[in-house]
C-alpha positions in Angstrom: 3.5 -31.1 -23.5 4.2 -29.2 -26.1 6.0 -26.7 -23.3 7.3 -29.5 -21.7 9.2 -30.3 -25.1 10.7 -27.1 -25.4 11.7 -26.6 -21.6 13.7 -30.0 -22.4 15.2 -28.5 -25.4 16.2 -25.4 -23.5 17.8 -27.6 -20.6 19.9 -29.8 -23.4 21.0 -26.3 -24.7 22.0 -25.3 -21.5 23.8 -28.9 -20.5 25.6 -28.4 -23.8 27.0 -25.0 -23.0 28.6 -26.3 -19.4 29.9 -29.1 -21.2 31.6 -26.6 -23.6 32.8 -24.3 -20.4 30.1 -21.2 -22.1 29.2 -21.2 -18.7 30.4 -22.5 -15.4 29.2 -25.2 -13.1 29.0 -22.5 -10.4 26.5 -20.6 -12.2 24.0 -23.2 -12.1 24.3 -23.3 -8.3 24.2 -19.6 -8.5 20.7 -19.9 -10.7 19.0 -22.8 -8.5 19.3 -20.4 -5.2 17.5 -17.8 -6.7 14.8 -19.8 -8.4 14.3 -22.5 -6.3 11.9 -20.6 -3.4 10.2 -19.0 -6.8 9.8 -22.7 -8.1 8.4 -24.0 -5.0 5.5 -21.2 -4.6 4.7 -22.3 -8.1 4.2 -25.7 -7.3 2.8 -25.0 -3.7 0.4 -22.6 -5.0 -1.0 -24.5 -8.0 -1.7 -27.4 -6.0 -3.9 -25.1 -3.5 -5.9 -23.4 -6.4 -6.3 -26.5 -7.7 -7.7 -28.4 -4.7 -9.8 -25.4 -3.9 -11.3 -25.0 -7.3 -12.1 -28.9 -7.0 -13.8 -28.3 -3.7 -15.9 -25.9 -5.2 -14.4 -22.9 -4.0 -14.3 -20.5 -6.9 -18.0 -21.7 -8.3 -19.4 -20.3 -4.9 -17.8 -17.3 -4.2 -18.7 -17.0 -8.1 -22.5 -17.7 -7.6 -22.6 -15.6 -4.5 -21.3 -12.4 -6.7 -23.8 -12.7 -9.1 -26.7 -12.8 -6.4 -25.1 -10.1 -4.8 -25.3 -8.4 -8.6 -29.4 -8.1 -7.7 -29.9 -9.2 -11.7 -27.7 -6.1 -12.6 -25.5 -7.7 -15.4 -23.1 -4.6 -15.2 -22.7 -4.9 -11.5 -22.0 -9.0 -12.0 -19.3 -7.5 -14.5 -17.4 -5.4 -12.3 -17.5 -8.1 -9.5 -16.4 -10.2 -12.2 -13.4 -7.7 -12.6 -12.5 -7.5 -8.9 -12.7 -11.4 -8.4 -10.5 -11.8 -11.4 -7.8 -9.1 -9.9 -8.0 -10.4 -6.3 -7.7 -14.0 -7.7 -4.6 -12.9 -10.0 -2.9 -10.5 -6.8 -2.8 -13.4 -4.5 -2.7 -16.7 -6.6 -1.3 -15.6 -10.1 -2.0 -14.7 -13.2 -2.3 -18.8 -14.3 -4.9 -19.6 -11.9 -6.9 -16.6 -12.8 -6.6 -18.3 -16.3 -6.8 -21.6 -15.8 -9.6 -21.9 -12.8 -11.6 -18.8 -12.9 -12.3 -18.8 -16.4 -14.3 -21.5 -16.8 -16.0 -20.4 -13.8 -17.0 -17.1 -14.8 -18.2 -18.7 -18.0 -20.2 -21.1 -16.2 -21.9 -18.2 -14.1 -22.7 -16.1 -17.5 -24.4 -19.2 -19.2 -26.1 -20.2 -16.0 -27.9 -16.7 -15.9 -28.5 -15.9 -19.6 -25.5 -13.9 -20.0 -23.0 -13.6 -22.8 -19.7 -15.0 -21.5 -17.1 -13.3 -23.6 -17.5 -10.0 -21.6 -16.7 -12.2 -18.3 -14.1 -14.6 -20.4 -12.0 -11.3 -21.7 -11.8 -9.3 -18.3 -10.4 -12.7 -16.9 -7.6 -12.9 -19.1 -6.7 -9.3 -19.7 -6.8 -8.9 -15.8 -4.8 -11.7 -15.2 -2.3 -10.1 -17.3 -2.4 -5.9 -16.2 -3.4 -7.0 -12.3 -0.2 -9.0 -12.0 1.7 -5.8 -11.0 0.3 -5.9 -7.9 1.8 -8.6 -5.9 5.5 -10.1 -5.8 3.1 -13.4 -5.9 1.1 -12.0 -8.6 3.5 -13.3 -11.4 6.9 -15.2 -11.5 8.4 -12.0 -13.0 7.6 -10.3 -9.6 9.3 -12.8 -7.8 12.4 -12.6 -10.1 12.7 -8.8 -9.7 11.4 -8.6 -6.1 14.6 -8.9 -4.2 16.5 -6.4 -6.7 13.2 -4.1 -6.7 13.5 -3.5 -3.3 15.0 -5.0 0.1 11.7 -4.1 1.9 9.6 -7.1 0.5 6.1 -7.4 0.2 5.4 -3.6 1.1 8.3 -2.1 -0.6 7.5 -3.6 -3.9 3.9 -2.7 -3.2 5.2 1.1 -3.0 6.8 1.0 -6.0 4.0 -0.6 -8.1 1.1 0.2 -6.4 0.4 3.4 -9.1 1.5 1.3 -12.3 -0.5 -1.9 -11.4 -3.6 0.4 -10.5 -3.2 2.9 -13.7 -2.9 -0.7 -15.8 -5.8 -2.1 -14.1 -8.1 0.8 -14.7 -7.1 1.1 -18.6 -7.9 -2.2 -18.7 -11.5 -2.0 -17.3 -12.4 1.0 -19.3 -11.9 -0.6 -22.4 -13.2 -3.6 -21.5 -16.0 -1.6 -20.4 -16.2 0.2 -24.0 -15.6 -3.2 -25.9 -18.4 -4.5 -24.2 -20.8 -1.9 -22.9 -23.8 -2.7 -24.9 -23.8 -6.6 -24.1 -23.5 -5.3 -20.0 -26.6 -3.9 -20.5 -29.8 -4.5 -18.6 -31.1 -7.3 -16.0 -31.2 -11.1 -15.8 -32.8 -13.2 -12.9 -30.2 -15.0 -10.6 -29.7 -18.4 -10.7 -29.8 -21.1 -7.6 -26.0 -21.1 -5.8 -24.1 -24.1 -7.1 -24.5 -27.2 -5.3 -21.5 -28.1 -2.7 -21.0 -32.3 -2.8 -18.6 -32.4 0.4 -19.5 -29.2 3.0 -16.4 -30.3 5.0 -14.1 -30.4 2.0 -15.2 -26.9 0.8 -15.4 -25.6 4.2 -11.7 -26.8 5.1 -10.5 -25.7 1.3 -12.3 -22.1 1.6 -10.7 -21.7 5.1 -7.3 -22.5 4.3 -7.2 -20.1 0.9 -8.4 -17.5 3.2 -5.7 -18.1 5.6 -3.0 -18.4 3.0 -3.9 -15.3 0.9 -2.7 -12.5 3.7 0.4 -14.8 4.8 1.3 -14.2 1.0 1.8 -10.6 2.2 3.1 -10.7 5.5 6.6 -10.5 4.9 7.2 -14.5 5.1 8.8 -16.0 1.9 5.4 -17.2 -0.1 6.5 -20.4 -0.8 6.3 -21.3 3.1 2.5 -20.2 3.3 2.0 -21.9 0.0 3.5 -25.1 0.9 2.1 -25.1 4.5 -1.7 -24.6 2.7 -0.9 -27.2 0.2 -0.1 -29.6 2.4 -3.3 -29.3 4.6 -5.7 -29.3 1.8 -3.3 -32.2 0.3 -4.1 -34.5 3.9 -7.6 -33.2 3.9 -8.5 -34.9 0.1 -6.4 -37.9 1.1 -9.4 -38.2 3.7 -12.1 -37.3 2.0 -11.5 -37.9 -1.6 -8.4 -39.7 -2.2 -8.8 -40.1 -6.0 -8.7 -36.7 -6.4 -4.9 -36.7 -5.7 -3.0 -37.4 -8.8 0.3 -36.1 -9.8 -0.9 -34.0 -12.3 -1.6 -31.7 -9.6 1.7 -30.8 -9.5 2.7 -28.6 -13.0 5.7 -30.8 -14.1 5.7 -28.7 -17.9 5.9 -25.1 -16.6 8.5 -26.8 -14.2 10.2 -28.0 -17.2 9.8 -25.1 -19.4 10.9 -22.4 -16.4 14.0 -24.2 -15.3 15.4 -24.6 -19.1 14.5 -20.8 -19.5 16.4 -19.8 -16.4 19.6 -21.9 -17.2 19.3 -20.9 -20.9 19.4 -17.0 -19.4 22.1 -18.0 -17.4 24.0 -18.9 -20.1 23.1 -15.6 -22.3 24.4 -13.7 -19.4 27.7 -15.7 -18.9 28.6 -15.3 -22.2 28.0 -11.7 -22.8 25.1 -12.1 -25.5 22.6 -9.5 -22.6 25.0 -6.9 -22.9 24.4 -5.7 -26.3 20.4 -5.4 -25.1 21.8 -3.2 -22.3 23.9 -1.0 -24.6 20.7 -0.4 -26.5 17.9 0.8 -23.9 20.8 2.9 -21.9 20.5 4.2 -18.3 18.0 6.7 -17.9 15.4 7.1 -15.1 13.4 9.9 -17.1 10.1 9.2 -18.5 11.1 8.4 -22.6 13.8 6.1 -21.1 11.5 4.0 -18.9 8.9 3.9 -22.1 11.9 2.8 -23.9 12.6 0.0 -21.1 8.5 -0.8 -20.8 8.0 -0.9 -24.7 11.3 -3.2 -25.2 9.5 -5.7 -22.5 5.9 -5.7 -24.3 7.5 -6.2 -27.6 10.0 -8.7 -26.5 7.1 -10.4 -24.2 4.9 -10.5 -27.5 7.9 -11.8 -29.9 8.7 -14.5 -27.4 7.3 -14.9 -24.2 7.1 -12.7 -21.4 9.5 -14.6 -19.0 12.5 -15.2 -21.3 11.9 -11.6 -22.1 12.2 -10.4 -18.5 15.2 -12.7 -18.3 16.9 -10.9 -21.1 16.2 -7.6 -20.1 16.8 -7.6 -16.7 20.7 -6.9 -16.9 19.7 -3.4 -19.1 17.8 -2.3 -16.0 21.5 -1.7 -14.1 19.4 -2.7 -10.9 17.7 0.5 -11.1 14.2 0.2 -9.3 12.1 2.5 -11.7 13.9 0.7 -14.7 13.2 -2.6 -13.5 9.5 -1.9 -12.3 9.1 0.0 -16.0 10.2 -3.5 -17.0 7.7 -5.5 -14.9 5.2 -3.4 -16.6 6.3 -4.6 -20.2 6.6 -8.1 -19.5 3.2 -7.8 -17.1 0.8 -6.0 -18.5 2.5 -5.7 -22.4 1.3 -9.7 -23.4 -2.1 -9.0 -24.9 -1.2 -9.0 -28.3 -0.2 -12.6 -29.3 -1.0 -15.9 -28.1 2.2 -17.0 -27.1 3.3 -14.0 -24.9 1.9 -14.9 -21.6 1.3 -18.7 -20.8 -2.0 -17.1 -18.8 -3.5 -16.6 -22.4 -2.5 -19.9 -23.8 -4.4 -21.7 -21.0 -7.6 -19.3 -21.1 -7.7 -19.5 -25.0 -7.7 -23.7 -24.1 -10.5 -23.9 -21.4 -12.6 -21.4 -23.8 -12.1 -24.6 -26.6 -13.0 -26.9 -24.1 -16.4 -24.9 -23.2 -17.1 -24.9 -26.7 -16.2 -21.0 -26.9 -14.1 -20.1 -30.3 -12.1 -16.8 -29.9 -10.5 -16.7 -33.3 -6.9 -15.5 -32.3 -7.5 -12.6 -35.4 -10.1 -10.6 -33.1 -7.8 -11.2 -30.0 -4.5 -10.0 -31.9 -6.3 -6.7 -33.2 -8.2 -5.9 -29.4 -5.0 -6.4 -28.3 -3.0 -4.3 -30.2 -5.2 -1.6 -29.5 -4.9 -1.5 -25.8 -1.3 -2.4 -25.0 0.4 0.8 -25.7 -2.1 2.5 -23.8 -1.8 0.6 -21.2 1.9 0.2 -21.0 2.5 3.9 -21.7 0.4 5.1 -19.1 0.9 2.7 -16.4 4.8 4.1 -16.7 3.9 7.4 -16.0 3.7 7.1 -12.4 7.2 5.8 -12.5 8.8 8.7 -13.7 10.7 11.7 -11.7 
């Protein structure tokens, strides 16, 4: 609800700017043309992920991983790391935070293991692994066409090395932090019961088919929308009470729309030109560190999405600089709670499960990890 209120305020600011002439009405059409496929994807993939979770897909996958680990705690944790990376890469960081977090907590508890090493893996990797694919983060979808004209393959060719470094550094830091809790073995719990097997089967197949289609070169909103329609039809047949308007992330839509409009106002009025002047135009390592650092600082001060929108003009369209900005705004939001919406959603889910993580502890560890992750992930981009 708070997110929707902020979004409404941002929309109101944009409307006032339009009425007083601070932004031309034609700019609204330009913004809409750029962002509607992105918002369509966000809605569709959220619906798919929610319905797949309710069908038990994530629960069963996590349970299978616990069985495959054969009672070895460290192996199970590494499986959760892999699951978090895959979920973030294909289904977005918010899906990992909202849907995977309670699943891995439940798996840890069912097997008598401490939940925090698994929960922190989901939230940190939800951010740092969101560099992998265009569909992993809203910022990537905004940047992908300006980053390369070669689609998903071009995006991966530029971001693969930074993403791999960011993920590896994240995993190493998490392991160093929790290595004593990840020792030992456990007795694997039974697999979770599937309430409706036909529903589960269809949901699992739909997600399995959708994921490769998201990176096939087709605009991501198309396969995501198709998958959402199929699941909605099946759920209407098998479990009609599950279908509610709350499946659609209304608050996020209003918030994102307000941010896009306000960013348009700032760009039209020339406010962002000052920022572009501060960051120069070089593509050497120190210049790229400056862009990434500005992105990380901006994300932790306000939020990663407005930080990206504010700093995008400062990249001058140069692929290396835009990639460095993505490293900053995607992998950098590990310090403040509001830096990434995924972090706030993660904390809410943990609180609902009776697990309290003091923000002081979260901020301290994030402040230690962020400089390492961001600085090292930028190195492969330097010429």
